[in-house]
C-alpha positions in Angstrom: 3.6 -7.4 25.0 0.4 -9.0 26.1 -2.3 -10.1 23.6 -4.8 -7.7 25.3 -2.5 -4.7 24.9 -1.7 -5.7 21.3 -5.4 -6.1 20.5 -6.1 -2.6 21.8 -3.5 -1.2 19.4 -4.9 -3.2 16.5 -8.4 -2.0 17.2 -7.2 1.6 17.4 -5.5 1.2 14.0 -8.7 -0.3 12.6 -10.7 2.6 14.1 -8.4 5.1 12.4 -8.7 3.3 9.1 -12.5 3.2 9.3 -12.6 7.0 9.9 -10.6 7.5 6.8 -12.8 5.1 4.9 -15.9 7.0 5.9 -14.3 10.3 5.0 -13.2 9.0 1.6 -16.8 7.9 0.8 -18.1 11.5 1.2 -18.3 13.1 -2.2 -15.1 11.7 -3.8 -13.6 14.2 -6.2 -13.7 12.1 -9.3 -16.8 10.0 -8.5 -17.4 6.6 -7.0 -16.2 4.6 -10.0 -12.7 6.0 -9.7 -12.8 5.6 -5.9 -13.9 2.0 -6.2 -11.1 1.2 -8.7 -8.5 2.7 -6.5 -9.5 1.2 -3.1 -10.6 -2.3 -4.1 -7.3 -4.0 -3.3 -7.2 -2.3 0.1 -10.8 -3.3 0.9 -9.9 -6.9 0.0 -6.9 -6.7 2.3 -9.0 -5.3 5.1 -11.6 -8.0 4.8 -9.0 -10.8 4.8 -7.2 -9.3 7.9 -10.4 -8.9 9.9 -11.8 -12.3 9.0 -8.5 -14.1 9.8 -7.6 -11.9 12.9 -8.2 -14.7 15.5 -6.5 -17.3 13.4 -3.4 -15.4 12.2 -2.3 -12.4 14.2 0.4 -10.2 12.7 3.0 -8.2 14.6 2.3 -4.5 15.5 4.9 -3.3 12.9 3.0 -5.2 10.1 -0.3 -3.8 11.2 1.1 -0.2 11.3 2.6 -0.6 7.8 -0.7 -2.0 6.5 -2.6 0.9 8.1 -0.4 3.5 6.5 -0.6 2.0 3.1 -4.4 1.5 3.3 -4.9 5.2 4.4 -2.7 6.3 1.5 -4.9 4.3 -0.9 -8.1 5.8 0.4 -6.7 9.3 0.3 -5.6 8.7 -3.3 -9.0 7.2 -4.2 -10.9 10.2 -2.7 -9.0 12.8 -4.7 -7.6 10.6 -7.4 -3.8 10.1 -7.2 -3.0 12.9 -9.6 -5.0 15.5 -7.6 -4.1 15.1 -3.9 -4.1 18.7 -2.7 -0.8 18.7 -0.6 1.1 17.3 -3.5 -0.6 19.6 -6.0 0.6 22.5 -3.8 4.1 21.0 -3.8 3.9 20.7 -7.6 2.9 24.4 -8.0 5.4 25.7 -5.4 8.4 23.9 -6.8 7.1 24.2 -10.4 7.1 20.5 -11.0 5.8 18.8 -14.0 3.4 16.5 -12.2 1.7 15.6 -8.9 4.0 13.1 -7.2 1.6 11.6 -4.7 1.3 8.4 -6.8 5.1 8.0 -6.8 5.3 8.8 -3.1 2.7 6.1 -2.5 4.7 3.5 -4.5 7.8 4.4 -2.6 6.0 3.7 0.8 4.5 0.5 -0.6 7.9 -0.9 -0.5 7.4 -1.4 3.2 5.1 -4.3 2.2 8.4 -6.3 2.2 8.4 -6.4 6.0 4.9 -7.8 6.1 5.8 -10.4 3.4 8.9 -11.4 5.4 6.8 -12.0 8.5 4.3 -14.2 6.6 7.2 -16.2 5.0 8.9 -16.8 8.4 5.7 -17.9 10.0 4.0 -19.8 7.2 7.0 -21.5 5.4 10.1 -23.4 6.2 12.2 -20.3 5.5 14.4 -18.9 8.3 15.8 -15.4 9.1 18.3 -14.8 6.3 19.3 -12.6 3.4 17.8 -15.3 1.1 14.4 -14.9 2.8 14.7 -11.1 2.5 15.5 -11.4 -1.2 12.5 -13.7 -1.8 10.3 -11.2 0.0 11.8 -8.4 -2.1 11.0 -10.3 -5.3 7.4 -11.1 -4.1 6.9 -7.3 -3.4 8.1 -6.4 -6.8 5.9 -9.1 -8.4 2.9 -7.7 -6.6 3.8 -4.2 -7.9 4.3 -5.5 -11.4 0.9 -7.4 -11.4 -0.8 -4.1 -10.4 0.9 -2.3 -13.2 -0.4 -5.0 -15.6 -4.0 -4.5 -14.2 -3.6 -0.7 -14.8 -2.5 -1.4 -18.4 -5.3 -3.9 -18.9 -7.9 -1.3 -17.8 -6.9 0.7 -20.9 -7.7 -2.3 -23.1 -11.0 -3.3 -21.7 -13.8 -1.0 -22.6 -13.4 2.6 -23.5 -10.4 4.6 -22.3 -12.5 7.4 -20.7 -11.9 9.9 -18.0 -12.4 7.3 -15.2 -9.6 5.1 -16.7 -7.3 8.1 -17.0 -7.9 9.1 -13.4 -7.3 5.5 -12.3 -4.0 5.3 -14.1 -2.8 8.7 -13.0 0.0 8.7 -15.6 -0.3 12.5 -16.1 1.1 12.1 -19.7 4.2 10.4 -18.5 5.1 7.4 -20.7 7.5 6.1 -18.1 5.1 6.2 -15.3 5.0 2.4 -14.8 8.8 2.2 -14.8 9.1 5.0 -12.2 6.5 3.3 -10.0 8.4 0.0 -10.1 11.8 1.7 -9.5 10.4 3.6 -6.5 8.8 0.5 -5.1 12.2 -1.3 -5.3 14.0 1.6 -3.6 11.3 1.7 -0.9 11.5 -2.0 -0.4 15.3 -2.0 0.0 15.2 0.9 2.5 12.4 -0.8 4.5 14.7 -3.8 5.2 16.3 -1.5 7.8 13.2 -2.2 9.8 13.8 -5.9 9.9 15.3 -5.9 13.4 12.1 -4.4 14.7 10.1 -7.3 13.1 12.5 -9.9 14.5 12.1 -8.4 18.1 8.3 -8.5 17.8 8.4 -12.0 16.5 10.6 -13.1 19.4 8.1 -11.5 21.9 5.2 -13.4 20.4 6.9 -16.8 20.6 
C-alpha cells in the first residue's frame, strides 16, 4: 500500500474521530467535568499521534484499533459509561443488574496489545515471537491496572461526589475493577488472533 493511500485512510479515520469528538462535546449527559475525566487519556493519545505522525507512522490495523477505542471512550464520556443508551436498553430487556458498556469497553481495549506489539517490534530489539506477544500482553494489563489505580485514587482525592461516582461507573459492584481487568485480559488474548494481519502490514511497509 502506498503512503498516499495509507494517509488517505488515516485522515478519514481522524475525520471520523473529530466528528465524534464534536458530538460528545454537545451537552454531555453528566456535565463537562465527567466528560473531561473520561476522555483525557484519549485526548492525550490523539495529540501524540498527530504530533508524531510524520516521524512514526503506524500500520492501518493499529490506527483502526486506536480509532475504535477512542470513539468508545468519547461515547462513554458523553453519556457516562453506566448510562450509554444501547446498553441501558440491553440491561432492561434482559433484566441485567447493570449497564455493561464499561465492561464491553474494557474487553475491546484488549486490542491495544496489537498496537503495543507493533511499537515493540519497531522500537526495540525484540523480534516476532511468543515472548514479544507475552511482553505486550503484560504491558497491556499494566496499563489497565494503572488506570484502575487512577480510578481508585480519584475516590481518595477530594470529595467522593456525583462526578467521581459517574467517572468510576462501578454501579455498586465491589468487584468492578477485577471484572475490568479480567475482561481486558480475555480481550487481549483474543486480539492476538489479529497478529498475522499486523505482520503482513509490517512486511508491506518495509
